[in-house]
C-alpha positions in Angstrom: 44.3 67.8 -16.3 45.0 64.4 -14.8 44.1 65.6 -11.3 40.8 66.9 -12.6 40.1 63.5 -14.2 40.9 61.7 -10.9 38.7 64.1 -8.9 35.8 63.5 -11.4 36.1 59.7 -11.0 36.1 60.0 -7.2 32.9 62.1 -7.3 31.2 59.6 -9.7 32.1 56.7 -7.3 30.7 58.6 -4.4 27.5 59.3 -6.3 27.2 55.6 -7.3 27.8 54.5 -3.7 25.2 57.0 -2.4 22.7 55.6 -4.9 23.1 52.1 -3.3 23.1 53.3 0.3 20.3 51.9 2.5 19.1 54.3 5.2 16.1 52.6 6.9 15.5 49.3 8.7 12.6 48.6 6.3 14.9 48.8 3.3 17.3 46.2 4.8 14.5 43.8 5.9 13.1 44.0 2.3 16.2 42.4 0.9 16.4 38.7 0.0 19.2 36.7 1.7 21.2 36.7 -1.5 20.9 40.4 -1.9 21.8 41.1 1.8 24.9 38.9 1.4 26.3 41.4 -1.2 27.1 43.7 1.8 25.2 46.7 0.5 26.3 49.9 2.4 24.0 51.2 5.1 23.6 54.3 7.3 20.9 54.1 9.9 19.7 56.5 12.6 17.4 55.3 15.3 16.7 54.5 19.0 19.0 52.1 20.8 16.9 49.5 22.7 19.0 46.7 24.2 22.1 44.7 23.8 22.7 41.0 23.6 26.4 40.2 23.8 28.0 41.1 20.4 24.8 42.5 18.9 22.1 45.1 19.8 18.6 46.0 18.6 17.5 49.4 17.5 14.3 51.0 16.1 13.9 53.6 13.5 10.8 55.2 12.2 10.2 52.3 9.8 11.0 49.0 11.7 13.3 47.3 14.2 16.6 45.8 13.1 19.3 43.6 14.7 22.9 44.9 14.4 26.0 42.9 14.8 29.3 44.6 15.7 33.0 43.6 16.0 34.8 43.7 19.4 36.8 46.9 18.4 33.5 48.8 18.0 32.4 50.5 21.2 28.8 50.1 22.1 28.0 51.7 25.5 24.6 53.2 25.2 21.3 53.4 27.2 17.8 52.7 26.0 16.5 55.9 24.4 19.9 57.0 23.0 19.7 58.2 19.4 22.5 56.5 17.5 23.9 56.4 13.9 25.2 53.1 12.5 27.4 52.7 9.4 28.2 49.4 7.9 26.8 46.8 5.4 23.9 44.5 5.0 24.0 41.0 6.5 21.8 38.0 5.4 21.5 36.8 9.0 20.3 33.4 10.0 16.6 34.1 9.7 15.8 37.7 8.6 18.2 40.2 7.0 20.1 42.4 9.5 23.1 44.8 9.6 26.8 44.5 10.4 28.2 47.7 11.9 31.7 49.2 11.2 31.0 52.2 13.4 28.3 53.2 15.9 28.1 56.7 17.5 25.7 58.5 19.8 24.2 61.6 18.2 21.6 62.5 20.9 18.6 61.2 22.8 15.1 60.3 21.8 11.9 58.8 23.0 11.6 55.0 22.8 9.1 54.6 20.0 5.6 53.3 20.8 5.5 49.4 20.4 3.4 47.6 17.9 0.2 46.4 19.6 -0.1 42.7 18.8 -1.1 39.3 20.2 0.9 36.2 21.1 -0.9 34.4 18.3 0.3 37.0 15.8 3.9 36.6 17.0 3.6 33.0 16.0 3.3 34.1 12.3 7.1 34.4 12.1 6.9 37.8 10.5 7.8 40.1 13.5 11.5 39.4 14.0 13.2 42.1 16.1 9.9 44.0 16.2 9.3 46.3 19.2 5.9 45.0 20.4 3.5 45.0 23.3 1.5 41.9 24.2 -1.0 40.9 26.8 -1.4 37.5 28.5 -1.7 35.5 31.7 1.5 34.4 33.5 1.4 30.6 33.5 4.8 30.2 35.2 7.5 32.5 36.6 11.0 31.9 38.0 14.1 33.8 38.8 17.2 32.5 37.1 20.8 33.7 36.3 20.9 35.9 33.2 22.2 33.9 30.2 25.5 35.2 28.7 23.7 36.4 25.5 21.6 38.8 27.6 24.5 40.7 29.2 24.0 44.4 28.6 27.6 45.1 27.7 30.7 43.1 27.0 32.7 44.6 29.8 30.3 43.5 32.5 30.1 39.8 32.7 29.0 39.5 36.3 26.0 37.1 36.5 22.8 38.6 37.8 19.2 37.5 38.1 16.5 37.8 35.5 12.9 36.7 35.3 11.7 33.9 33.0 8.0 33.9 32.3 5.6 31.7 30.3 2.8 34.0 29.0 -0.5 32.5 27.6 -3.3 34.1 25.7 -5.9 31.5 24.8 -4.2 28.6 23.0 -1.0 30.6 22.3 2.0 30.7 24.6 5.1 32.8 24.7 8.4 32.5 26.5 9.5 35.9 28.0 13.1 36.7 29.2 13.0 39.9 31.4 16.2 41.7 32.4 14.5 42.6 35.6 14.2 40.4 38.7 10.6 40.4 39.9 9.2 38.1 42.6 7.3 35.2 40.8 4.5 35.4 43.4 3.7 38.9 42.1 3.2 37.7 38.6 2.0 34.1 38.6 -1.6 33.9 37.5 -1.7 37.7 36.9 -2.8 39.2 33.6 -0.1 41.5 32.4 0.9 43.8 29.6 4.5 43.7 28.5 6.7 45.3 25.8 9.9 44.0 24.3 11.7 42.9 21.2 10.4 39.7 19.5 13.1 37.3 18.5 12.6 33.9 16.8 14.1 30.5 17.4 14.7 29.1 13.9 16.3 26.0 12.4 19.3 25.6 10.0 16.9 26.0 7.0 16.0 29.6 8.1 12.6 28.4 9.2 10.6 29.7 12.2 10.2 27.5 15.3 8.8 29.7 18.1 8.9 33.3 19.3 10.8 34.6 22.4 10.2 38.1 23.9 13.3 39.9 25.3 12.6 43.0 27.5 15.5 45.5 28.1 16.6 46.8 31.5 14.1 49.1 33.0 11.1 47.7 31.2 8.6 46.1 33.6 5.2 44.6 33.1 2.0 46.3 33.7 -0.4 44.2 35.9 -3.9 44.4 34.4 -5.5 41.7 36.6 -3.7 40.8 39.8 -3.2 37.1 40.7 -5.9 35.5 42.9 -3.1 34.1 45.1 -4.8 30.8 45.6 -2.9 28.1 47.5 -3.2 24.4 48.5 -5.0 25.3 51.8 -7.8 27.3 50.1 -11.1 26.1 48.8 -11.0 23.8 45.7 -13.3 23.6 42.7 -15.0 20.3 41.6 -13.4 18.9 38.4 -16.9 18.7 37.0 -17.2 22.5 37.2 -14.3 23.2 34.8 -15.3 24.9 31.5 -19.0 24.9 32.4 -21.3 27.9 31.8 -20.8 30.6 34.5 -23.3 33.5 34.4 -20.8 35.6 36.4 -18.1 35.3 33.7 -15.6 33.8 36.2 -11.9 34.1 35.6 -11.3 32.2 32.3 -7.6 31.3 31.7 -6.6 31.8 35.3 -5.3 29.2 37.8 -7.7 26.9 39.7 -7.4 24.6 42.7 -8.8 21.1 42.3 -8.5 17.9 44.5 -8.7 14.3 43.5 -7.4 10.7 43.9 -4.5 9.7 41.7 -5.2 6.9 39.2 -1.9 7.0 37.3 1.3 9.1 36.9 4.0 9.6 34.3 6.6 11.3 36.4 7.7 14.7 35.1 5.0 14.7 32.4 1.4 14.1 33.6 -0.8 12.4 36.1 -4.6 11.6 36.3 -7.0 12.2 39.2 -10.6 11.2 39.9 -12.9 13.6 41.7 -16.3 12.0 42.5 -17.7 10.9 39.1 -15.3 12.8 36.8 -11.6 12.6 36.1 -8.9 15.0 34.9 -5.5 14.9 33.2 -2.9 17.1 34.8 0.3 18.2 33.0 3.1 18.9 35.5 6.9 18.9 35.4 7.1 18.4 39.1 9.2 15.3 39.9 7.5 14.2 43.2 6.3 10.6 42.9 2.6 9.8 43.3 0.9 6.4 43.6 -2.6 5.3 42.8 -4.8 6.2 45.8 -2.9 9.3 46.8 -5.1 12.3 47.5 -3.6 15.4 46.0 -4.3 19.2 45.8 -3.5 20.6 42.4 -3.0 24.2 41.2 -3.0 24.6 37.4 -4.4 26.3 34.4 -7.4 24.7 32.6 -7.2 24.2 28.9 -9.3 22.4 26.3 -8.3 18.8 25.8 -9.4 16.2 23.2 -12.9 15.9 24.8 -12.7 17.2 28.4 -10.5 19.9 30.0 -6.9 19.3 31.0 -4.9 21.2 33.6 -1.5 22.6 32.4 1.5 24.1 34.1 0.3 22.5 37.3 1.9 22.0 40.7 0.6 19.6 43.3 0.8 18.7 47.0 0.0 15.3 48.5 -2.9 15.6 51.0 -3.4 11.9 52.1 -3.7 8.3 51.1 -6.7 6.1 50.2 -7.3 2.7 48.7 -6.4 2.6 45.0 -9.5 3.4 43.0 -11.3 0.6 41.1 -11.7 0.9 37.3 -15.0 2.0 36.0 -16.6 -0.7 33.9 -17.7 0.4 30.4 -20.8 -1.5 29.0 -21.8 0.7 26.0 -20.2 3.0 23.6 -22.0 6.1 24.8 -20.8 5.6 28.3 -17.3 6.5 27.4 -18.1 10.2 27.2 -18.6 10.2 31.0 -15.2 8.6 31.6 -12.7 10.7 29.7 -9.3 10.6 31.5 -10.8 8.1 33.9 -9.5 4.7 34.9 -11.8 2.2 33.1 -12.0 -1.5 32.2 -13.8 -3.6 29.6 -13.9 -7.0 28.0 -12.6 -7.1 24.4 -11.2 -9.3 21.6 -7.6 -8.6 20.8 -7.3 -8.1 17.0 -3.8 -6.8 16.3 -0.5 -6.2 18.1 2.2 -3.8 16.8 5.5 -3.7 18.7 7.7 -0.6 18.6 11.0 0.2 20.5 9.2 2.5 22.9 5.6 1.1 23.0 3.2 -1.6 22.2 0.1 -0.6 20.2 -3.0 -2.8 20.4 -6.2 -2.9 18.4 -9.3 -4.4 20.1 -12.9 -5.1 19.3 -15.4 -4.1 22.1 -18.6 -2.1 22.6 -19.4 -2.8 18.9 -16.5 -0.7 17.8 -12.7 -0.7 17.3 -10.7 0.5 20.3 -7.0 1.3 20.4 -4.7 0.8 23.4 -1.0 1.4 24.1 1.6 0.4 26.6 4.6 2.6 27.2 7.7 0.5 27.7 9.8 3.1 29.6 10.4 1.8 33.1 9.1 -1.7 32.5 11.7 -4.4 33.4 11.6 -8.1 32.6 10.0 -9.9 29.7 6.7 -8.9 28.3 3.7 -11.3 27.9 3.3 -13.0 24.6 -0.2 -11.8 23.8 -1.8 -13.4 20.7 -4.4 -11.9 18.3 -7.8 -13.6 18.7 -7.6 -13.8 22.5 -10.5 -12.6 24.7 -9.1 -10.2 27.3 -10.1 -7.8 30.1 -8.2 -4.5 29.7 -7.8 -1.7 32.2 -6.2 1.8 31.8 -6.7 5.5 31.4 -9.3 6.4 28.8 -8.9 9.2 26.2 -12.1 9.9 24.4 -12.7 11.5 21.0 -9.2 11.1 19.4 -9.2 11.5 15.7 -13.0 12.2 15.4 -14.6 14.8 13.2 -15.8 17.3 15.7 -19.2 18.9 15.1 -19.4 22.7 14.6 -21.7 23.2 17.6 -24.3 21.4 19.7 -23.8 18.2 21.7 -20.9 16.0 20.8 -21.2 12.3 21.7 -17.8 10.9 21.2 -17.5 7.3 19.9 -13.7 6.7 19.8 -11.7 5.4 22.7 -8.0 5.0 23.4 -6.8 3.3 26.5 -3.3 3.9 28.1 -2.2 0.7 29.9 -0.3 1.5 33.1 1.6 -1.8 33.1 1.4 -5.2 31.4 -0.9 -6.4 34.3 -3.6 -4.1 32.9 -4.4 -6.7 30.2 -5.6 -10.1 31.4 -6.3 -13.0 29.0 -9.7 -14.5 29.7 -9.6 -17.0 26.8 -6.5 -17.7 24.8 -6.5 -17.3 21.0 -7.4 -20.5 19.0 -4.5 -22.3 17.5 -5.9 -21.5 14.1 -5.2 -17.8 14.2 -5.5 -15.8 11.0 -1.8 -15.6 10.8 -1.4 -19.4 11.0 -4.3 -19.9 8.6 -2.5 -17.6 6.2 0.7 -19.6 6.6 -1.1 -22.9 6.1 -2.8 -21.6 3.0 0.5 -20.3 1.7 2.1 -23.7 2.3 -0.9 -25.5 0.6 -0.8 -23.0 -2.3 3.0 -23.5 -2.7 2.5 -27.3 -2.7 -0.3 -27.0 -5.2 1.8 -24.8 -7.4 4.7 -27.2 -7.1 2.5 -30.1 -8.0 1.1 -28.2 -11.0 4.6 -27.4 -12.1 5.7 -31.0 -11.8 2.6 -32.1 -13.8 3.3 -29.5 -16.4 6.9 -30.7 -16.7 5.9 -34.3 -16.9 3.2 -33.5 -19.4 5.7 -31.6 -21.5 8.2 -34.5 -21.3 5.5 -37.0 -22.2 4.3 -34.8 -25.1 7.9 -34.5 -26.3 8.3 -38.3 -26.1 5.0 -38.7 -28.0 6.1 -36.2 -30.6 9.4 -38.1 -31.0 7.5 -41.5 -31.2 5.1 -40.1 -33.7 7.9 -38.6 -35.8 9.7 -42.0 -35.7 6.4 -43.8 -36.5 5.8 -41.4 -39.4 9.3 -41.9 -40.7 8.9 -45.6 -40.4 5.4 -45.5 -42.0 6.7 -43.3 -44.8 9.5 -45.8 -45.5 7.1 -48.7 -45.4 4.6 -46.9 -47.5 7.2 -46.1 -50.1 8.3 -49.7 -50.1 4.7 -50.9 -50.4 4.1 -48.5 -53.3 7.3 -49.8 -55.0 6.1 -53.4 -54.6 2.7 -52.4 -55.8 4.2 -50.8 -58.9 6.3 -53.9 -59.5 3.2 -56.2 -59.2 1.2 -53.8 -61.4 3.9 -53.6 -64.0 4.9 -57.3 -64.1 2.6 -59.9 -62.4 -0.6 -58.1 -63.1 0.3 -57.3 -66.7 1.3 -60.9 -67.3 -1.8 -62.3 -65.7 -3.8 -59.9 -67.8 -2.1 -61.1 -70.9 -2.7 -64.8 -69.9 -6.4 -64.0 -69.4 -6.6 -62.4 -72.8 -4.9 -65.4 -74.4 -7.1 -67.9 -72.6 -10.2 -65.8 -73.8 -9.0 -66.1 -77.4 -8.3 -69.8 -77.0 -11.8 -70.3 -75.5 -13.3 -68.5 -78.4 -11.5 -70.8 -80.9 -12.1 -74.0 -78.9 -15.4 -75.1 -80.5 -13.6 -77.9 -82.4 -11.9 -79.1 -79.3 -13.3 -81.7 -77.0 -15.7 -81.0 -74.2 -13.1 -81.8 -71.6 -10.5 -79.5 -73.1 -13.1 -76.6 -73.3 -13.9 -77.1 -69.6 -10.2 -76.9 -68.6 -9.7 -73.8 -70.7 -12.7 -72.2 -69.1 -11.4 -73.0 -65.7 -8.0 -71.6 -66.4 -9.6 -68.4 -67.8 -11.7 -68.0 -64.6 -8.6 -68.6 -62.4 -6.7 -66.0 -64.4 -9.4 -63.4 -64.0 -9.6 -64.2 -60.3 -5.8 -63.8 -60.0 -6.0 -60.5 -61.8 -8.7 -59.3 -59.5 -6.8 -60.3 -56.5 -3.7 -58.6 -57.8 -5.6 -55.4 -58.4 -7.1 -55.5 -54.9 -3.7 -56.1 -53.5 -2.3 -53.1 -55.4 -5.3 -51.0 -54.2 -4.6 -52.0 -50.5 -0.9 -51.4 -50.8 -0.9 -48.1 -52.7 -2.2 -44.8 -51.1 -1.7 -42.8 -54.2 -5.2 -41.5 -53.8 -3.9 -39.4 -50.8 -1.2 -38.0 -53.0 -3.9 -36.2 -55.1 -6.6 -35.7 -52.4 -7.0 -35.0 -48.7 -8.8 -37.4 -46.4 -12.3 -36.1 -47.3 -11.6 -36.2 -51.1 -10.0 -39.6 -50.9 -13.0 -41.1 -49.0 -15.4 -39.4 -51.4 -13.6 -41.0 -54.4 -13.5 -44.4 -52.7 -17.2 -44.3 -51.9 -18.1 -43.4 -55.5 -15.9 -46.2 -56.8 -17.3 -48.9 -54.4 -20.9 -48.0 -55.1 -20.5 -47.6 -58.9 -23.1 -49.6 -60.8 -25.2 -50.0 -57.6 -28.3 -48.3 -56.2 -26.4 -47.1 -53.1 -25.7 -43.4 -52.7 -22.8 -41.9 -50.8 -22.5 -38.4 -49.3 -19.6 -36.8 -47.5 -20.0 -33.9 -45.0 -17.2 -31.9 -43.4 -17.3 -29.7 -40.2 -14.6 -27.5 -38.9 -11.5 -26.1 -40.7 -10.5 -28.6 -43.4 -6.8 -29.4 -43.3 -4.2 -32.1 -44.1 -3.4 -34.5 -41.3 -0.2 -36.3 -40.4 0.5 -39.1 -42.9 0.2 -41.9 -40.4 -3.1 -40.5 -39.1 -4.5 -39.7 -42.6 -3.6 -43.1 -44.1 -5.1 -45.1 -41.2 -8.3 -43.0 -41.2 -8.5 -43.6 -45.0 -8.3 -47.4 -44.4 -10.8 -47.3 -41.6 -13.3 -45.3 -43.7 -12.6 -47.6 -46.7 -13.3 -50.7 -44.5 -16.5 -49.2 -43.1 -17.8 -48.3 -46.6 -16.9 -51.7 -47.9 -18.6 -53.5 -45.0 -21.7 -51.5 -45.6 -21.8 -52.3 -49.3 -21.1 -56.0 -48.8 -23.2 -56.8 -45.7 -25.7 -54.1 -44.8 -27.8 -53.8 -47.9 -28.1 -50.0 -47.5 -29.7 -47.4 -49.7 -27.5 -44.5 -48.4 -24.1 -44.2 -46.7 -23.2 -41.0 -45.0 -19.5 -40.1 -44.3 -18.8 -37.3 -41.8 -15.5 -35.7 -40.9 -15.3 -33.2 -38.0 -12.0 -31.2 -37.8 -11.4 -29.9 -34.2 -8.5 -27.9 -32.9 -6.3 -30.9 -32.0 -8.5 -33.8 -32.9 -10.4 -35.2 -35.9 -13.5 -37.4 -35.8 -14.6 -39.7 -38.6 -18.0 -41.5 -38.8 -19.5 -43.8 -41.4 -23.3 -44.3 -41.1 -25.6 -46.5 -43.2 -29.3 -47.2 -43.2 -28.9 -50.9 -43.8 -30.1 -54.0 -41.8 -27.6 -53.6 -39.0 -26.6 -56.5 -36.7 -26.6 -57.6 -33.0 -23.3 -56.7 -31.4 -24.0 -59.1 -28.5 -24.3 -62.2 -30.8 -21.4 -61.4 -33.2 -18.5 -63.7 -32.7 -14.8 -63.1 -33.4 -15.0 -64.6 -36.9 -17.9 -62.4 -37.9 -16.0 -59.4 -36.5 -13.0 -60.4 -38.6 -15.1 -60.8 -41.7 -16.6 -57.4 -41.1 -13.2 -55.9 -40.7 -14.0 -54.6 -37.3 -10.8 -56.1 -35.8 -8.7 -54.3 -38.3 -10.5 -51.0 -37.5 -9.9 -51.6 -33.7 -6.2 -52.3 -34.3 -5.7 -49.2 -36.3 -7.4 -47.0 -33.7 -5.2 -48.5 -30.9 -2.2 -47.7 -33.0 -3.3 -44.1 -33.1 -4.3 -44.0 -29.3 -7.8 -43.1 -30.5 -11.4 -44.2 -29.6 -13.9 -46.2 -31.7 -17.6 -46.4 -31.1 -20.0 -48.8 -33.0 -23.7 -48.1 -32.8 -26.0 -50.7 -34.4 -29.0 -52.9 -33.9 -31.0 -55.3 -36.1 -33.0 -53.3 -38.6 -31.6 -49.9 -37.5 -28.5 -49.5 -39.6 -24.9 -49.1 -38.3 -22.8 -46.1 -37.3 -19.0 -46.5 -36.8 -17.3 -43.5 -35.3 -13.6 -43.0 -34.5 -11.8 -40.1 -32.8 -8.0 -39.5 -32.8 -5.5 -36.7 -31.9 -3.8 -34.9 -34.7 
């Protein structure tokens, strides 16, 4: 019974394992990296293609797959062998692959037909380990020792030669590593068809960089168009004929032979030549040094540049020497289209300088547009000139036309952007130095002036706050002192009212009674009694006036406007004079010292008008402002001539007292009057 149970469990485990078994390359490649990392069991049957050190590629009826194996696994097969691989899934570094625990040959088969594709499609990154066939023109070819990762089996580590190609199809290029040695002269510039496994160079983030085609032993290219086998001694094409319309069709994409005079070189990268009235940029890794004026023959592949053609993958040979060519002078913006890649010169204003570790970038104004220029610092020894923005300069260098422009869809393209590559610091000559007042210095000066102005304003604000604080303290002290004095004056006034004034009033009453009963007395006695009675009444009036002047109890019950209204009505009672009070602004109570002095000023002005001006109407106006208050008293009386009034008259009119009170409050007083035109007294003080 127990044995039956164990057998049943073993069968169930086998069935479960079989349900997870992957049997095609397409199933493995469909896994995510996380799923492939779970080491799912695999069993594949397919055609062996090629080996690369500790891995090999194979192809089944669904797709190609890369298989890793351990050193104890024997892999000694030939392309076309039918093999069976057992193992587990592997996430790989780019696409999922397989790890083999056993590999065995089970027969032979035909290598499957490759996928017909293009070099451009290989750059999609989706054809890893695919068995493909592509077509292109061989741009470069060389024989080199086979890298260790291309050894066909681990037991044979003897270095042998292989062919390294660069294949191009339009704008797309492909590196090819062939495990067959073929003479480069048989392939260079030929159009070939080639099959192999596509592998991808990728980064540490599992991201595609570029494709590489590996061809196994025995796979050779098919030459579709043989090379023209041009050399330096053959006829050359004018630079102006490149990429022009050719009714015969020509040989687009193939190598050409041109000749020109060198204007500049960046060794191992590029150089520029001038042929008659047109120039050309040539890209070449050849390390032979060239100088301006050298006549060279160039073999290379024409490609589209920014505006004009360029020559890529070029080789060159020096054919002679001439005088260094002179720069072509540019005088209008449209002339730049005829001088792409040419040595040019122009006058300009230097606008901006940006310095970087490897270059200096300049912005200039010329030809009614903005021009960029750059100077590469590699190979330049010694100190660099201190160019200044705002200078007028003459600049020479290699022109690049049309950089960064929006290119029209079709038709004629007149480029209007220009970049100049300076060959050395001597290519920029200062005609007129920048003015001392450069924008940068003006900005610094304005910054200093602004800083000083802000500092001055800050000092003024601090001093003003300090002064306002002192004024506030002085006013508080003055108000405290005034309050104390006012309280004392009120106390004295009450004492006078309750004692002296009452006694004088009583004396006046008694003298009135004596005068009434003095008919039997002598005339002299009656006269003395009458005089004493008059003096008593005068003393009582003076005491009451003194009490009125000393006491401000009217402000205890009313504000300034109410107090002046009450005083005006009292002073004009039993007269034909009318008094009106007008108020503007938000009515409020004022500081005691301000309110009391304004009350006295208004009282004095109303009293003067009643006594001296003979008015019919007196108008009192109070204007409350945010931090100030204005008081004016205006009558329609006889007025007076200010120019003829002496100090005594001013004192009798109370004008001196008004002026003194205003000075105490740091206010302003204005007197407007003329004979026959009435009088207006206006005062203004801060609250």
